[in-house]
PDB file of N, CA, C and O in Angstrom, chain B, residues numbered from 101:
ATOM      1  N   UNK B 101      -8.623  11.760  11.864  1.00  0.00           N
ATOM      2  CA  UNK B 101      -7.347  11.167  11.522  1.00  0.00           C
ATOM      3  C   UNK B 101      -7.487   9.643  11.475  1.00  0.00           C
ATOM      4  O   UNK B 101      -8.259   9.041  12.222  1.00  0.00           O
ATOM      5  N   UNK B 102      -6.727   9.062  10.588  1.00  0.00           N
ATOM      6  CA  UNK B 102      -6.647   7.604  10.510  1.00  0.00           C
ATOM      7  C   UNK B 102      -5.174   7.215  10.564  1.00  0.00           C
ATOM      8  O   UNK B 102      -4.313   7.926  10.046  1.00  0.00           O
ATOM      9  N   UNK B 103      -4.900   6.098  11.189  1.00  0.00           N
ATOM     10  CA  UNK B 103      -3.535   5.625  11.365  1.00  0.00           C
ATOM     11  C   UNK B 103      -3.409   4.235  10.768  1.00  0.00           C
ATOM     12  O   UNK B 103      -4.029   3.287  11.250  1.00  0.00           O
ATOM     13  N   UNK B 104      -2.612   4.115   9.725  1.00  0.00           N
ATOM     14  CA  UNK B 104      -2.367   2.822   9.086  1.00  0.00           C
ATOM     15  C   UNK B 104      -1.127   2.223   9.737  1.00  0.00           C
ATOM     16  O   UNK B 104      -0.058   2.835   9.731  1.00  0.00           O
ATOM     17  N   UNK B 105      -1.272   1.019  10.302  1.00  0.00           N
ATOM     18  CA  UNK B 105      -0.169   0.347  10.986  1.00  0.00           C
ATOM     19  C   UNK B 105       0.378  -0.834  10.187  1.00  0.00           C
ATOM     20  O   UNK B 105       1.495  -1.291  10.433  1.00  0.00           O
ATOM     21  N   UNK B 106      -0.418  -1.329   9.223  1.00  0.00           N
ATOM     22  CA  UNK B 106      -0.032  -2.536   8.498  1.00  0.00           C
ATOM     23  C   UNK B 106      -0.527  -2.431   7.069  1.00  0.00           C
ATOM     24  O   UNK B 106      -1.717  -2.213   6.840  1.00  0.00           O
ATOM     25  N   UNK B 107       0.369  -2.582   6.107  1.00  0.00           N
ATOM     26  CA  UNK B 107       0.002  -2.576   4.704  1.00  0.00           C
ATOM     27  C   UNK B 107       0.787  -3.705   4.043  1.00  0.00           C
ATOM     28  O   UNK B 107       2.007  -3.632   3.898  1.00  0.00           O
ATOM     29  N   UNK B 108       0.065  -4.747   3.648  1.00  0.00           N
ATOM     30  CA  UNK B 108       0.659  -5.994   3.166  1.00  0.00           C
ATOM     31  C   UNK B 108       0.158  -6.274   1.751  1.00  0.00           C
ATOM     32  O   UNK B 108      -1.030  -6.111   1.470  1.00  0.00           O
ATOM     33  N   UNK B 109       1.059  -6.694   0.858  1.00  0.00           N
ATOM     34  CA  UNK B 109       0.673  -7.041  -0.513  1.00  0.00           C
ATOM     35  C   UNK B 109       1.125  -8.466  -0.818  1.00  0.00           C
ATOM     36  O   UNK B 109       2.142  -8.933  -0.304  1.00  0.00           O
ATOM     37  N   UNK B 110       0.343  -9.153  -1.671  1.00  0.00           N
ATOM     38  CA  UNK B 110       0.623 -10.550  -2.001  1.00  0.00           C
ATOM     39  C   UNK B 110       0.372 -10.781  -3.479  1.00  0.00           C
ATOM     40  O   UNK B 110      -0.728 -10.531  -3.971  1.00  0.00           O
ATOM     41  N   UNK B 111       1.382 -11.256  -4.190  1.00  0.00           N
ATOM     42  CA  UNK B 111       1.251 -11.556  -5.612  1.00  0.00           C
ATOM     43  C   UNK B 111       0.655 -12.953  -5.770  1.00  0.00           C
ATOM     44  O   UNK B 111       1.305 -13.948  -5.447  1.00  0.00           O
ATOM     45  N   UNK B 112      -0.559 -13.028  -6.255  1.00  0.00           N
ATOM     46  CA  UNK B 112      -1.228 -14.316  -6.455  1.00  0.00           C
ATOM     47  C   UNK B 112      -1.067 -14.831  -7.876  1.00  0.00           C
ATOM     48  O   UNK B 112      -1.570 -15.903  -8.213  1.00  0.00           O
ATOM     49  N   UNK B 113      -0.369 -14.075  -8.707  1.00  0.00           N
ATOM     50  CA  UNK B 113      -0.209 -14.447 -10.117  1.00  0.00           C
ATOM     51  C   UNK B 113       1.010 -15.309 -10.384  1.00  0.00           C
ATOM     52  O   UNK B 113       1.747 -15.683  -9.472  1.00  0.00           O
ATOM     53  N   UNK B 114       1.200 -15.612 -11.657  1.00  0.00           N
ATOM     54  CA  UNK B 114       2.283 -16.507 -12.071  1.00  0.00           C
ATOM     55  C   UNK B 114       3.486 -15.766 -12.641  1.00  0.00           C
ATOM     56  O   UNK B 114       4.435 -16.392 -13.113  1.00  0.00           O
ATOM     57  N   UNK B 115       3.453 -14.424 -12.601  1.00  0.00           N
ATOM     58  CA  UNK B 115       4.582 -13.637 -13.090  1.00  0.00           C
ATOM     59  C   UNK B 115       5.013 -12.638 -12.026  1.00  0.00           C
ATOM     60  O   UNK B 115       4.261 -12.351 -11.094  1.00  0.00           O
ATOM     61  N   UNK B 116       6.208 -12.116 -12.165  1.00  0.00           N
ATOM     62  CA  UNK B 116       6.720 -11.112 -11.237  1.00  0.00           C
ATOM     63  C   UNK B 116       5.901  -9.830 -11.356  1.00  0.00           C
ATOM     64  O   UNK B 116       5.555  -9.400 -12.456  1.00  0.00           O
ATOM     65  N   UNK B 117       5.597  -9.229 -10.210  1.00  0.00           N
ATOM     66  CA  UNK B 117       4.815  -7.999 -10.157  1.00  0.00           C
ATOM     67  C   UNK B 117       5.602  -6.909  -9.431  1.00  0.00           C
ATOM     68  O   UNK B 117       6.207  -7.161  -8.389  1.00  0.00           O
ATOM     69  N   UNK B 118       5.588  -5.720  -9.979  1.00  0.00           N
ATOM     70  CA  UNK B 118       6.104  -4.545  -9.279  1.00  0.00           C
ATOM     71  C   UNK B 118       4.899  -3.819  -8.695  1.00  0.00           C
ATOM     72  O   UNK B 118       3.946  -3.502  -9.407  1.00  0.00           O
ATOM     73  N   UNK B 119       4.952  -3.559  -7.391  1.00  0.00           N
ATOM     74  CA  UNK B 119       3.849  -2.898  -6.689  1.00  0.00           C
ATOM     75  C   UNK B 119       4.371  -1.576  -6.130  1.00  0.00           C
ATOM     76  O   UNK B 119       5.383  -1.543  -5.429  1.00  0.00           O
ATOM     77  N   UNK B 120       3.675  -0.499  -6.445  1.00  0.00           N
ATOM     78  CA  UNK B 120       4.024   0.815  -5.918  1.00  0.00           C
ATOM     79  C   UNK B 120       2.811   1.353  -5.159  1.00  0.00           C
ATOM     80  O   UNK B 120       1.697   1.371  -5.683  1.00  0.00           O
ATOM     81  N   UNK B 121       3.039   1.789  -3.922  1.00  0.00           N
ATOM     82  CA  UNK B 121       1.984   2.333  -3.083  1.00  0.00           C
ATOM     83  C   UNK B 121       2.237   3.835  -2.919  1.00  0.00           C
ATOM     84  O   UNK B 121       3.353   4.271  -2.639  1.00  0.00           O
ATOM     85  N   UNK B 122       1.169   4.606  -3.101  1.00  0.00           N
ATOM     86  CA  UNK B 122       1.243   6.063  -2.996  1.00  0.00           C
ATOM     87  C   UNK B 122       0.255   6.552  -1.942  1.00  0.00           C
ATOM     88  O   UNK B 122      -0.726   5.877  -1.630  1.00  0.00           O
ATOM     89  N   UNK B 123       0.528   7.735  -1.402  1.00  0.00           N
ATOM     90  CA  UNK B 123      -0.457   8.470  -0.622  1.00  0.00           C
ATOM     91  C   UNK B 123      -0.668   9.790  -1.335  1.00  0.00           C
ATOM     92  O   UNK B 123       0.281  10.502  -1.662  1.00  0.00           O
ATOM     93  N   UNK B 124      -1.936  10.102  -1.568  1.00  0.00           N
ATOM     94  CA  UNK B 124      -2.301  11.377  -2.166  1.00  0.00           C
ATOM     95  C   UNK B 124      -2.990  12.198  -1.086  1.00  0.00           C
ATOM     96  O   UNK B 124      -4.131  11.927  -0.711  1.00  0.00           O
ATOM     97  N   UNK B 125      -2.284  13.198  -0.599  1.00  0.00           N
ATOM     98  CA  UNK B 125      -2.849  14.078   0.424  1.00  0.00           C
ATOM     99  C   UNK B 125      -3.939  14.938  -0.212  1.00  0.00           C
ATOM    100  O   UNK B 125      -3.849  15.282  -1.390  1.00  0.00           O
ATOM    101  N   UNK B 126      -4.934  15.273   0.536  1.00  0.00           N
ATOM    102  CA  UNK B 126      -6.051  16.077   0.045  1.00  0.00           C
ATOM    103  C   UNK B 126      -5.538  17.346  -0.627  1.00  0.00           C
ATOM    104  O   UNK B 126      -4.835  18.142  -0.004  1.00  0.00           O
ATOM    105  N   UNK B 127      -5.890  17.535  -1.897  1.00  0.00           N
ATOM    106  CA  UNK B 127      -5.490  18.725  -2.630  1.00  0.00           C
ATOM    107  C   UNK B 127      -4.050  18.729  -3.090  1.00  0.00           C
ATOM    108  O   UNK B 127      -3.542  19.769  -3.510  1.00  0.00           O
ATOM    109  N   UNK B 128      -3.379  17.588  -3.020  1.00  0.00           N
ATOM    110  CA  UNK B 128      -1.963  17.522  -3.362  1.00  0.00           C
ATOM    111  C   UNK B 128      -1.709  16.441  -4.402  1.00  0.00           C
ATOM    112  O   UNK B 128      -2.646  15.824  -4.909  1.00  0.00           O
ATOM    113  N   UNK B 129      -0.454  16.219  -4.712  1.00  0.00           N
ATOM    114  CA  UNK B 129      -0.053  15.177  -5.660  1.00  0.00           C
ATOM    115  C   UNK B 129       0.254  13.879  -4.933  1.00  0.00           C
ATOM    116  O   UNK B 129       0.526  13.881  -3.732  1.00  0.00           O
ATOM    117  N   UNK B 130       0.209  12.775  -5.659  1.00  0.00           N
ATOM    118  CA  UNK B 130       0.542  11.462  -5.094  1.00  0.00           C
ATOM    119  C   UNK B 130       2.036  11.384  -4.806  1.00  0.00           C
ATOM    120  O   UNK B 130       2.858  11.857  -5.591  1.00  0.00           O
ATOM    121  N   UNK B 131       2.376  10.782  -3.674  1.00  0.00           N
ATOM    122  CA  UNK B 131       3.771  10.584  -3.273  1.00  0.00           C
ATOM    123  C   UNK B 131       3.986   9.101  -2.972  1.00  0.00           C
ATOM    124  O   UNK B 131       3.152   8.465  -2.327  1.00  0.00           O
ATOM    125  N   UNK B 132       5.090   8.565  -3.435  1.00  0.00           N
ATOM    126  CA  UNK B 132       5.409   7.159  -3.203  1.00  0.00           C
ATOM    127  C   UNK B 132       5.739   6.920  -1.736  1.00  0.00           C
ATOM    128  O   UNK B 132       6.546   7.644  -1.152  1.00  0.00           O
ATOM    129  N   UNK B 133       5.109   5.894  -1.134  1.00  0.00           N
ATOM    130  CA  UNK B 133       5.435   5.507   0.243  1.00  0.00           C
ATOM    131  C   UNK B 133       6.058   4.119   0.302  1.00  0.00           C
ATOM    132  O   UNK B 133       6.593   3.727   1.339  1.00  0.00           O
ATOM    133  N   UNK B 134       5.996   3.364  -0.802  1.00  0.00           N
ATOM    134  CA  UNK B 134       6.603   2.041  -0.823  1.00  0.00           C
ATOM    135  C   UNK B 134       6.608   1.446  -2.210  1.00  0.00           C
ATOM    136  O   UNK B 134       5.731   1.722  -3.028  1.00  0.00           O
ATOM    137  N   UNK B 135       7.623   0.613  -2.467  1.00  0.00           N
ATOM    138  CA  UNK B 135       7.741  -0.078  -3.755  1.00  0.00           C
ATOM    139  C   UNK B 135       8.373  -1.435  -3.497  1.00  0.00           C
ATOM    140  O   UNK B 135       9.418  -1.532  -2.853  1.00  0.00           O
ATOM    141  N   UNK B 136       7.730  -2.487  -4.005  1.00  0.00           N
ATOM    142  CA  UNK B 136       8.261  -3.839  -3.846  1.00  0.00           C
ATOM    143  C   UNK B 136       8.137  -4.591  -5.169  1.00  0.00           C
ATOM    144  O   UNK B 136       7.240  -4.319  -5.968  1.00  0.00           O
ATOM    145  N   UNK B 137       9.036  -5.527  -5.387  1.00  0.00           N
ATOM    146  CA  UNK B 137       8.962  -6.422  -6.534  1.00  0.00           C
ATOM    147  C   UNK B 137       8.714  -7.817  -5.982  1.00  0.00           C
ATOM    148  O   UNK B 137       9.499  -8.334  -5.187  1.00  0.00           O
ATOM    149  N   UNK B 138       7.606  -8.422  -6.417  1.00  0.00           N
ATOM    150  CA  UNK B 138       7.172  -9.702  -5.869  1.00  0.00           C
ATOM    151  C   UNK B 138       7.228 -10.796  -6.928  1.00  0.00           C
ATOM    152  O   UNK B 138       6.684 -10.638  -8.021  1.00  0.00           O
ATOM    153  N   UNK B 139       7.882 -11.897  -6.604  1.00  0.00           N
ATOM    154  CA  UNK B 139       7.858 -13.078  -7.460  1.00  0.00           C
ATOM    155  C   UNK B 139       6.509 -13.777  -7.299  1.00  0.00           C
ATOM    156  O   UNK B 139       5.682 -13.363  -6.487  1.00  0.00           O
ATOM    157  N   UNK B 140       6.297 -14.822  -8.065  1.00  0.00           N
ATOM    158  CA  UNK B 140       5.055 -15.591  -7.975  1.00  0.00           C
ATOM    159  C   UNK B 140       4.811 -16.043  -6.542  1.00  0.00           C
ATOM    160  O   UNK B 140       5.702 -16.606  -5.906  1.00  0.00           O
ATOM    161  N   UNK B 141       3.613 -15.799  -6.037  1.00  0.00           N
ATOM    162  CA  UNK B 141       3.178 -16.177  -4.687  1.00  0.00           C
ATOM    163  C   UNK B 141       4.012 -15.568  -3.566  1.00  0.00           C
ATOM    164  O   UNK B 141       4.006 -16.079  -2.446  1.00  0.00           O
ATOM    165  N   UNK B 142       4.714 -14.503  -3.847  1.00  0.00           N
ATOM    166  CA  UNK B 142       5.496 -13.822  -2.820  1.00  0.00           C
ATOM    167  C   UNK B 142       4.667 -12.706  -2.194  1.00  0.00           C
ATOM    168  O   UNK B 142       3.785 -12.138  -2.837  1.00  0.00           O
ATOM    169  N   UNK B 143       4.960 -12.398  -0.927  1.00  0.00           N
ATOM    170  CA  UNK B 143       4.254 -11.343  -0.205  1.00  0.00           C
ATOM    171  C   UNK B 143       5.263 -10.434   0.477  1.00  0.00           C
ATOM    172  O   UNK B 143       6.412 -10.816   0.700  1.00  0.00           O
ATOM    173  N   UNK B 144       4.816  -9.219   0.806  1.00  0.00           N
ATOM    174  CA  UNK B 144       5.702  -8.277   1.485  1.00  0.00           C
ATOM    175  C   UNK B 144       4.884  -7.265   2.268  1.00  0.00           C
ATOM    176  O   UNK B 144       3.744  -6.954   1.923  1.00  0.00           O
ATOM    177  N   UNK B 145       5.497  -6.759   3.331  1.00  0.00           N
ATOM    178  CA  UNK B 145       4.926  -5.645   4.086  1.00  0.00           C
ATOM    179  C   UNK B 145       5.470  -4.358   3.477  1.00  0.00           C
ATOM    180  O   UNK B 145       6.679  -4.223   3.286  1.00  0.00           O
ATOM    181  N   UNK B 146       4.592  -3.421   3.173  1.00  0.00           N
ATOM    182  CA  UNK B 146       5.018  -2.171   2.550  1.00  0.00           C
ATOM    183  C   UNK B 146       5.506  -1.171   3.594  1.00  0.00           C
ATOM    184  O   UNK B 146       6.426  -0.400   3.323  1.00  0.00           O
ATOM    185  N   UNK B 147       4.908  -1.173   4.777  1.00  0.00           N
ATOM    186  CA  UNK B 147       5.339  -0.292   5.861  1.00  0.00           C
ATOM    187  C   UNK B 147       6.338  -1.019   6.748  1.00  0.00           C
ATOM    188  O   UNK B 147       6.224  -2.227   6.958  1.00  0.00           O
ATOM    189  N   UNK B 148       7.316  -0.286   7.268  1.00  0.00           N
ATOM    190  CA  UNK B 148       8.253  -0.868   8.226  1.00  0.00           C
ATOM    191  C   UNK B 148       7.515  -1.284   9.485  1.00  0.00           C
ATOM    192  O   UNK B 148       6.432  -0.779   9.782  1.00  0.00           O
ATOM    193  N   UNK B 149       8.109  -2.203  10.215  1.00  0.00           N
ATOM    194  CA  UNK B 149       7.472  -2.804  11.391  1.00  0.00           C
ATOM    195  C   UNK B 149       6.908  -1.780  12.374  1.00  0.00           C
ATOM    196  O   UNK B 149       5.784  -1.945  12.848  1.00  0.00           O
ATOM    197  N   UNK B 150       7.655  -0.739  12.686  1.00  0.00           N
ATOM    198  CA  UNK B 150       7.217   0.243  13.680  1.00  0.00           C
ATOM    199  C   UNK B 150       6.672   1.527  13.057  1.00  0.00           C
ATOM    200  O   UNK B 150       6.461   2.512  13.764  1.00  0.00           O
ATOM    201  N   UNK B 151       6.445   1.528  11.752  1.00  0.00           N
ATOM    202  CA  UNK B 151       5.979   2.736  11.062  1.00  0.00           C
ATOM    203  C   UNK B 151       4.469   2.911  11.210  1.00  0.00           C
ATOM    204  O   UNK B 151       3.724   1.946  11.383  1.00  0.00           O
ATOM    205  N   UNK B 152       4.044   4.163  11.136  1.00  0.00           N
ATOM    206  CA  UNK B 152       2.632   4.510  11.114  1.00  0.00           C
ATOM    207  C   UNK B 152       2.422   5.522   9.998  1.00  0.00           C
ATOM    208  O   UNK B 152       3.142   6.516   9.904  1.00  0.00           O
ATOM    209  N   UNK B 153       1.448   5.265   9.171  1.00  0.00           N
ATOM    210  CA  UNK B 153       1.078   6.188   8.102  1.00  0.00           C
ATOM    211  C   UNK B 153      -0.157   6.943   8.584  1.00  0.00           C
ATOM    212  O   UNK B 153      -1.207   6.341   8.807  1.00  0.00           O
ATOM    213  N   UNK B 154      -0.035   8.252   8.744  1.00  0.00           N
ATOM    214  CA  UNK B 154      -1.134   9.072   9.250  1.00  0.00           C
ATOM    215  C   UNK B 154      -1.876   9.703   8.080  1.00  0.00           C
ATOM    216  O   UNK B 154      -1.274  10.348   7.222  1.00  0.00           O
ATOM    217  N   UNK B 155      -3.194   9.509   8.058  1.00  0.00           N
ATOM    218  CA  UNK B 155      -4.041  10.054   7.006  1.00  0.00           C
ATOM    219  C   UNK B 155      -5.044  11.031   7.591  1.00  0.00           C
ATOM    220  O   UNK B 155      -5.606  10.802   8.662  1.00  0.00           O
ATOM    221  N   UNK B 156      -5.258  12.117   6.878  1.00  0.00           N
ATOM    222  CA  UNK B 156      -6.258  13.107   7.263  1.00  0.00           C
ATOM    223  C   UNK B 156      -7.474  12.965   6.353  1.00  0.00           C
ATOM    224  O   UNK B 156      -7.442  12.214   5.378  1.00  0.00           O
ATOM    225  N   UNK B 157      -8.536  13.682   6.671  1.00  0.00           N
ATOM    226  CA  UNK B 157      -9.736  13.672   5.835  1.00  0.00           C
ATOM    227  C   UNK B 157      -9.373  14.053   4.408  1.00  0.00           C
ATOM    228  O   UNK B 157      -8.700  15.058   4.178  1.00  0.00           O
ATOM    229  N   UNK B 158      -9.820  13.249   3.456  1.00  0.00           N
ATOM    230  CA  UNK B 158      -9.563  13.525   2.049  1.00  0.00           C
ATOM    231  C   UNK B 158      -8.303  12.891   1.496  1.00  0.00           C
ATOM    232  O   UNK B 158      -8.109  12.884   0.281  1.00  0.00           O
ATOM    233  N   UNK B 159      -7.434  12.356   2.352  1.00  0.00           N
ATOM    234  CA  UNK B 159      -6.238  11.653   1.882  1.00  0.00           C
ATOM    235  C   UNK B 159      -6.632  10.300   1.307  1.00  0.00           C
ATOM    236  O   UNK B 159      -7.627   9.709   1.727  1.00  0.00           O
ATOM    237  N   UNK B 160      -5.853   9.809   0.347  1.00  0.00           N
ATOM    238  CA  UNK B 160      -6.171   8.557  -0.340  1.00  0.00           C
ATOM    239  C   UNK B 160      -4.910   7.707  -0.449  1.00  0.00           C
ATOM    240  O   UNK B 160      -3.824   8.220  -0.720  1.00  0.00           O
ATOM    241  N   UNK B 161      -5.066   6.400  -0.236  1.00  0.00           N
ATOM    242  CA  UNK B 161      -3.996   5.441  -0.528  1.00  0.00           C
ATOM    243  C   UNK B 161      -4.250   4.909  -1.933  1.00  0.00           C
ATOM    244  O   UNK B 161      -5.360   4.480  -2.250  1.00  0.00           O
ATOM    245  N   UNK B 162      -3.216   4.940  -2.774  1.00  0.00           N
ATOM    246  CA  UNK B 162      -3.329   4.455  -4.148  1.00  0.00           C
ATOM    247  C   UNK B 162      -2.293   3.355  -4.370  1.00  0.00           C
ATOM    248  O   UNK B 162      -1.245   3.335  -3.725  1.00  0.00           O
ATOM    249  N   UNK B 163      -2.600   2.452  -5.281  1.00  0.00           N
ATOM    250  CA  UNK B 163      -1.664   1.390  -5.614  1.00  0.00           C
ATOM    251  C   UNK B 163      -1.563   1.196  -7.110  1.00  0.00           C
ATOM    252  O   UNK B 163      -2.529   1.408  -7.843  1.00  0.00           O
ATOM    253  N   UNK B 164      -0.390   0.793  -7.557  1.00  0.00           N
ATOM    254  CA  UNK B 164      -0.153   0.531  -8.973  1.00  0.00           C
ATOM    255  C   UNK B 164       0.641  -0.774  -9.080  1.00  0.00           C
ATOM    256  O   UNK B 164       1.601  -0.985  -8.339  1.00  0.00           O
ATOM    257  N   UNK B 165       0.238  -1.639 -10.002  1.00  0.00           N
ATOM    258  CA  UNK B 165       0.946  -2.895 -10.206  1.00  0.00           C
ATOM    259  C   UNK B 165       1.197  -3.114 -11.687  1.00  0.00           C
ATOM    260  O   UNK B 165       0.628  -2.436 -12.543  1.00  0.00           O
ATOM    261  N   UNK B 166       2.061  -4.075 -11.965  1.00  0.00           N
ATOM    262  CA  UNK B 166       2.335  -4.441 -13.346  1.00  0.00           C
ATOM    263  C   UNK B 166       1.063  -4.942 -14.014  1.00  0.00           C
ATOM    264  O   UNK B 166       0.756  -4.575 -15.148  1.00  0.00           O
ATOM    265  N   UNK B 167       0.319  -5.794 -13.291  1.00  0.00           N
ATOM    266  CA  UNK B 167      -0.931  -6.365 -13.789  1.00  0.00           C
ATOM    267  C   UNK B 167      -1.943  -6.272 -12.652  1.00  0.00           C
ATOM    268  O   UNK B 167      -1.878  -7.041 -11.693  1.00  0.00           O
ATOM    269  N   UNK B 168      -2.848  -5.359 -12.758  1.00  0.00           N
ATOM    270  CA  UNK B 168      -3.733  -5.013 -11.641  1.00  0.00           C
ATOM    271  C   UNK B 168      -4.654  -6.138 -11.173  1.00  0.00           C
ATOM    272  O   UNK B 168      -5.426  -5.931 -10.236  1.00  0.00           O
ATOM    273  N   UNK B 169      -4.604  -7.304 -11.782  1.00  0.00           N
ATOM    274  CA  UNK B 169      -5.533  -8.366 -11.402  1.00  0.00           C
ATOM    275  C   UNK B 169      -4.928  -9.422 -10.488  1.00  0.00           C
ATOM    276  O   UNK B 169      -5.644 -10.330 -10.068  1.00  0.00           O
ATOM    277  N   UNK B 170      -3.640  -9.343 -10.162  1.00  0.00           N
ATOM    278  CA  UNK B 170      -3.021 -10.457  -9.440  1.00  0.00           C
ATOM    279  C   UNK B 170      -2.387 -10.092  -8.101  1.00  0.00           C
ATOM    280  O   UNK B 170      -1.675 -10.917  -7.529  1.00  0.00           O
ATOM    281  N   UNK B 171      -2.615  -8.905  -7.588  1.00  0.00           N
ATOM    282  CA  UNK B 171      -2.037  -8.529  -6.301  1.00  0.00           C
ATOM    283  C   UNK B 171      -3.162  -8.256  -5.306  1.00  0.00           C
ATOM    284  O   UNK B 171      -4.004  -7.384  -5.520  1.00  0.00           O
ATOM    285  N   UNK B 172      -3.156  -9.022  -4.215  1.00  0.00           N
ATOM    286  CA  UNK B 172      -4.094  -8.799  -3.117  1.00  0.00           C
ATOM    287  C   UNK B 172      -3.414  -7.914  -2.073  1.00  0.00           C
ATOM    288  O   UNK B 172      -2.186  -7.845  -2.016  1.00  0.00           O
ATOM    289  N   UNK B 173      -4.207  -7.246  -1.257  1.00  0.00           N
ATOM    290  CA  UNK B 173      -3.626  -6.372  -0.239  1.00  0.00           C
ATOM    291  C   UNK B 173      -4.459  -6.421   1.036  1.00  0.00           C
ATOM    292  O   UNK B 173      -5.647  -6.743   1.018  1.00  0.00           O
ATOM    293  N   UNK B 174      -3.793  -6.088   2.152  1.00  0.00           N
ATOM    294  CA  UNK B 174      -4.448  -5.968   3.438  1.00  0.00           C
ATOM    295  C   UNK B 174      -3.950  -4.677   4.071  1.00  0.00           C
ATOM    296  O   UNK B 174      -2.745  -4.435   4.149  1.00  0.00           O
ATOM    297  N   UNK B 175      -4.885  -3.854   4.520  1.00  0.00           N
ATOM    298  CA  UNK B 175      -4.551  -2.608   5.213  1.00  0.00           C
ATOM    299  C   UNK B 175      -5.294  -2.619   6.538  1.00  0.00           C
ATOM    300  O   UNK B 175      -6.506  -2.831   6.579  1.00  0.00           O
ATOM    301  N   UNK B 176      -4.554  -2.387   7.633  1.00  0.00           N
ATOM    302  CA  UNK B 176      -5.196  -2.299   8.951  1.00  0.00           C
ATOM    303  C   UNK B 176      -4.694  -1.068   9.679  1.00  0.00           C
ATOM    304  O   UNK B 176      -3.617  -0.545   9.392  1.00  0.00           O
ATOM    305  N   UNK B 177      -5.496  -0.622  10.622  1.00  0.00           N
ATOM    306  CA  UNK B 177      -5.138   0.550  11.415  1.00  0.00           C
ATOM    307  C   UNK B 177      -6.292   0.950  12.295  1.00  0.00           C
ATOM    308  O   UNK B 177      -7.111   0.120  12.692  1.00  0.00           O
ATOM    309  N   UNK B 178      -6.350   2.243  12.598  1.00  0.00           N
ATOM    310  CA  UNK B 178      -7.403   2.758  13.460  1.00  0.00           C
ATOM    311  C   UNK B 178      -7.782   4.156  13.016  1.00  0.00           C
ATOM    312  O   UNK B 178      -6.996   4.865  12.389  1.00  0.00           O
ATOM    313  N   UNK B 179      -9.007   4.538  13.357  1.00  0.00           N
ATOM    314  CA  UNK B 179      -9.500   5.867  13.010  1.00  0.00           C
ATOM    315  C   UNK B 179      -9.877   6.605  14.284  1.00  0.00           C
ATOM    316  O   UNK B 179     -10.499   6.040  15.183  1.00  0.00           O
ATOM    317  N   UNK B 180      -9.496   7.865  14.348  1.00  0.00           N
ATOM    318  CA  UNK B 180      -9.856   8.709  15.458  1.00  0.00           C
ATOM    319  C   UNK B 180     -11.185   9.371  15.189  1.00  0.00           C
ATOM    320  O   UNK B 180     -11.399   9.907  14.101  1.00  0.00           O
ATOM    321  N   UNK B 181     -12.072   9.347  16.142  1.00  0.00           N
ATOM    322  CA  UNK B 181     -13.395   9.963  15.949  1.00  0.00           C
ATOM    323  C   UNK B 181     -13.344  11.451  16.149  1.00  0.00           C
ATOM    324  O   UNK B 181     -14.366  12.126  16.025  1.00  0.00           O
TER     325      UNK B 181
END
């Protein structure tokens, strides 16, 4: 198991970006877990302050943006051995 505690996105471009974050569970379809609209140089946390996103083996975090070259991201958490 992996536990995501922090998922942060930052628009480094000069235009507004829509960012959508999905989780695709192993063998399943992608589901939206967050959506933000970021102005130039704006940043946002995708997960709520006290939220935890739990991932199992084979699960994937996916992201989609208006222009895939201008959004940076940071994901932190922990993995259970």
